[in-house]
Residue frames as qw, qx, qy, qz and C-alpha x, y, z in Angstrom:
[[0.756, -0.076, -0.394, 0.516, -22.18, -8.61, -29.06],
 [0.292, -0.949, -0.075, -0.091, -21.80, -6.26, -26.11],
 [0.658, 0.306, -0.268, 0.633, -18.40, -4.51, -25.70],
 [0.456, -0.875, -0.152, 0.058, -17.42, -2.91, -22.39],
 [0.339, 0.729, -0.372, 0.464, -14.52, -0.62, -21.73],
 [0.814, -0.527, -0.151, 0.192, -12.25, -1.79, -18.89],
 [0.284, 0.804, -0.346, 0.392, -9.20, -0.01, -17.49],
 [0.799, -0.384, -0.248, 0.391, -6.37, -0.62, -15.07],
 [0.070, 0.925, -0.116, 0.354, -4.79, 2.41, -13.55],
 [0.781, -0.402, -0.162, 0.450, -1.50, 2.78, -11.84],
 [0.023, 0.981, -0.190, -0.020, 0.90, 5.60, -11.06],
 [0.848, 0.141, -0.197, 0.471, 4.54, 5.34, -11.66],
 [0.311, -0.942, 0.122, 0.002, 6.60, 7.10, -9.08],
 [0.135, -0.735, 0.641, 0.172, 10.24, 7.33, -10.17],
 [0.472, 0.334, -0.756, -0.307, 9.50, 4.33, -12.40],
 [0.022, -0.027, -0.954, 0.299, 7.92, 2.24, -9.65],
 [0.355, -0.393, -0.605, -0.594, 4.24, 1.24, -9.95],
 [0.200, 0.090, 0.636, -0.740, 1.56, 2.16, -7.43],
 [0.332, -0.164, -0.733, -0.571, -1.60, 0.26, -8.26],
 [0.629, -0.444, -0.292, -0.567, -5.07, -0.68, -6.97],
 [0.803, -0.281, -0.500, 0.162, -3.84, -3.29, -4.41],
 [0.470, -0.027, -0.354, 0.808, -1.42, -0.90, -2.73],
 [0.209, -0.334, -0.063, -0.917, -3.95, 1.93, -2.84],
 [0.703, -0.435, -0.431, -0.361, -6.54, -0.35, -1.24],
 [0.709, -0.263, -0.485, 0.439, -4.13, -1.28, 1.59],
 [0.226, 0.095, -0.207, 0.947, -3.21, 2.39, 2.26],
 [0.409, -0.386, -0.254, -0.787, -6.92, 3.32, 2.23],
 [0.770, -0.418, -0.474, -0.091, -7.81, 0.58, 4.70],
 [0.576, -0.145, -0.424, 0.684, -4.94, 1.65, 6.99],
 [0.010, -0.243, 0.027, -0.970, -6.16, 5.20, 6.80],
 [0.596, -0.407, -0.365, -0.588, -9.69, 4.06, 7.63],
 [0.831, -0.392, -0.394, -0.014, -8.83, 1.72, 10.50],
 [0.183, -0.848, 0.407, -0.286, -5.64, 3.18, 11.93],
 [0.695, -0.369, 0.615, -0.050, -4.27, -0.36, 12.00],
 [0.278, 0.428, -0.766, -0.390, -2.28, -2.52, 9.61],
 [0.138, 0.042, 0.979, -0.142, -3.78, -5.67, 11.18],
 [0.421, 0.523, 0.534, -0.514, -7.36, -4.39, 10.71],
 [0.403, 0.641, -0.320, -0.570, -6.59, -3.24, 7.17],
 [0.117, 0.283, -0.926, -0.219, -5.17, -6.69, 6.30],
 [0.277, 0.256, 0.870, -0.318, -8.24, -8.37, 7.84],
 [0.471, 0.615, 0.199, -0.601, -10.59, -6.14, 5.74],
 [0.443, 0.612, -0.496, -0.428, -8.65, -7.01, 2.55],
 [0.980, -0.038, 0.140, -0.138, -8.52, -10.67, 3.46],
 [0.627, 0.542, -0.467, 0.309, -4.68, -10.76, 3.36],
 [0.783, -0.346, -0.364, 0.366, -2.32, -11.85, 5.95],
 [0.294, -0.935, 0.026, 0.195, -0.73, -9.32, 8.35],
 [0.619, -0.337, 0.447, 0.552, 2.71, -10.45, 7.04],
 [0.486, 0.422, 0.544, 0.538, 1.69, -9.83, 3.50],
 [0.006, -0.966, -0.239, -0.099, 0.38, -6.34, 4.31],
 [0.446, -0.788, 0.240, 0.351, 3.74, -5.55, 5.87],
 [0.618, -0.013, 0.541, 0.570, 5.56, -6.91, 2.83],
 [0.313, 0.768, 0.436, 0.350, 3.47, -4.57, 0.61],
 [0.172, -0.984, -0.043, 0.034, 4.37, -1.63, 2.76],
 [0.573, -0.558, 0.399, 0.449, 8.06, -2.45, 3.01],
 [0.581, 0.245, 0.563, 0.534, 8.30, -3.05, -0.75],
 [0.184, 0.886, 0.345, 0.251, 6.45, 0.16, -1.47],
 [0.302, -0.933, 0.113, 0.158, 8.62, 2.26, 0.83],
 [0.642, -0.345, 0.466, 0.502, 11.82, 0.71, -0.46],
 [0.498, 0.429, 0.525, 0.541, 10.94, 1.35, -4.05],
 [0.040, 0.924, 0.272, 0.266, 9.65, 4.94, -3.38],
 [0.546, 0.150, -0.343, 0.750, 12.44, 5.71, -0.96],
 [0.191, -0.335, 0.264, -0.884, 10.12, 7.46, 1.46],
 [0.075, 0.174, 0.881, -0.434, 7.83, 6.41, 4.38],
 [0.346, -0.311, -0.483, -0.742, 4.17, 6.07, 3.56],
 [0.712, -0.531, -0.404, -0.219, 2.99, 4.49, 6.90],
 [0.011, 0.496, -0.615, 0.612, 4.05, 5.49, 10.43],
 [0.723, -0.321, -0.607, -0.080, 3.46, 2.95, 13.17],
 [0.295, -0.583, 0.494, -0.574, 3.29, 3.05, 16.93],
 [0.373, 0.064, -0.916, 0.131, 4.01, -0.11, 18.83],
 [0.615, -0.555, -0.471, -0.303, 1.35, -1.50, 21.15],
 [0.244, 0.130, -0.611, 0.742, 1.47, -1.35, 24.88],
 [0.009, 0.401, 0.731, -0.552, -0.86, -0.11, 27.50],
 [0.317, 0.542, 0.088, -0.773, -2.31, 2.56, 25.16],
 [0.771, 0.420, 0.478, 0.014, -2.30, 0.16, 22.19],
 [0.413, -0.186, 0.487, 0.747, -0.56, 0.55, 18.86],
 [0.460, 0.747, 0.339, -0.340, -1.60, 1.95, 15.63],
 [0.502, 0.036, 0.489, 0.713, -0.71, 3.03, 12.13],
 [0.286, 0.843, 0.253, -0.379, -1.38, 6.12, 10.04],
 [0.689, 0.542, 0.220, 0.428, -0.33, 7.46, 6.69],
 [0.405, -0.382, 0.011, 0.831, 2.41, 9.97, 6.48],
 [0.279, 0.711, 0.053, -0.643, 1.72, 13.26, 4.64],
 [0.183, 0.443, -0.690, -0.542, 3.46, 11.80, 1.53],
 [0.125, 0.143, 0.982, 0.023, 1.46, 8.57, 1.89],
 [0.286, 0.639, 0.529, -0.480, -1.73, 10.62, 2.00],
 [0.254, 0.666, -0.272, -0.646, -0.68, 12.66, -1.07],
 [0.032, 0.218, -0.897, -0.382, 0.12, 9.45, -3.02],
 [0.156, 0.364, 0.910, -0.120, -3.20, 7.83, -2.12],
 [0.263, 0.699, 0.316, -0.586, -5.14, 11.02, -2.87],
 [0.186, 0.534, -0.524, -0.637, -3.44, 11.40, -6.26],
 [0.032, -0.012, 0.972, 0.230, -4.19, 7.79, -7.15],
 [0.193, 0.515, 0.778, -0.303, -7.79, 8.08, -6.08],
 [0.256, 0.703, 0.038, -0.662, -8.32, 11.34, -8.01],
 [0.159, 0.391, -0.722, -0.548, -6.82, 9.90, -11.19],
 [0.092, 0.152, 0.984, -0.005, -8.80, 6.71, -10.77],
 [0.254, 0.619, 0.569, -0.478, -12.11, 8.66, -10.39],
 [0.256, 0.649, -0.209, -0.685, -11.42, 10.81, -13.38],
 [0.119, 0.237, -0.866, -0.424, -10.60, 7.82, -15.63],
 [0.137, 0.313, 0.929, -0.146, -13.62, 5.85, -14.33],
 [0.283, 0.664, 0.329, -0.609, -15.87, 8.85, -15.04],
 [0.243, 0.538, -0.498, -0.635, -14.47, 9.25, -18.56],
 [0.031, 0.055, -0.975, -0.214, -14.99, 5.51, -19.21],
 [0.203, 0.427, 0.805, -0.359, -18.51, 5.53, -17.84],
 [0.314, 0.598, 0.020, -0.737, -19.55, 8.31, -20.21],
 [0.316, 0.378, -0.703, -0.513, -18.73, 6.01, -23.08],
 [0.778, -0.041, 0.406, -0.477, -20.38, 3.01, -21.49],
 [0.549, -0.013, 0.815, 0.184, -20.88, -0.26, -23.28],
 [0.439, 0.488, -0.297, -0.693, -21.56, -0.59, -26.97],
 [0.829, 0.154, 0.534, -0.070, -22.80, -3.27, -29.23],
 [0.117, 0.558, -0.600, -0.562, -20.97, -4.42, -32.31]]
């Protein structure tokens, strides 16, 4: 029988979880500069992406995404410095844990 190690990582900020789904959304916003494009990449509705952002910001009590309304120059979204720090911390922890788990690999019992 093959046994594999699996992990789920989340940060707790003032008791509020920040997990993979929220990190993926922030990463996609950072990559695309757009909430709509980030939602499309993650195959979620634009409305659901906004709900994630609003819920996250309400629980953390700080802004993680700044937006600019559309118009002749177009709109956009980018992470705030605190949003970037949160995402960077999550990604660094996730990488360290994944690396530690991979060194142990799978085992047979």
